N, C-alpha and C positions, 0 to 999 in steps of 0.2 A: 674098370671105369665105365665101360659101355653099359653095364647093368645099372650103374648109378646115373646114367643119362648125361654124363660129361666126360670128355676125353681131353686131357691136357698133353701137350707134346714136350714141354720143358720140365726138367726134373724138379725144380723148386716148387712150381705150382702143384705138381703131382704130389710131392711130399706134404705140402701145406694143406691142400684141400682134401687129400685122401690119406691122412696119416694112419688110417686103419689098414691100408694096403702097403704103404711105403713109409718106413720109419725115418728114413733120411733121404736127401736128394741122391746120394750115391746108390741107395737101394732102388730108387726110381729109375736111374740110368741103367742099372743092371737088368731090371725087369723090362724096360723099353727095348734094350738091345736083344733080349731073348725073344721078344715079340716080333720085332722087325729091326733090321740093321740100320735103317736111316729114317729120317722124319717123313720123307715122301713115301716110304714103304709103310709106315704107320698109318698115314692118311689113306693109302690104297687099301690096306687091310681093314681099317674101320669102315670105310665105304662098302666093302664087300660084305662085312658082317651085318650092317644095318640096312642093306639095300632093299630088303623086303619089309622093313618096319614101316608101319603106317604113319608113325609120328615123323614130323620134319626133323632133320638133323642138319641145321645150318652150321657152317664153319665160320668162326669168329676169330679174327686176328687181333691181338691186343699186346700192348707193351706197358707194363706197370711203371 
């Protein structure tokens, strides 16, 4: 998702917006859990990965 310039934390948007990576929300949950065990861990990991990127990486919270 980072390579695609967007990172979602919830399984449904992950599967909806990146169906090429996650066929179902359950697959998105499994992938997210392999990457980091909690949402805060995902945020920390993404920040560490993009910290030297020159582009801004704003965090947006939304509720559909």
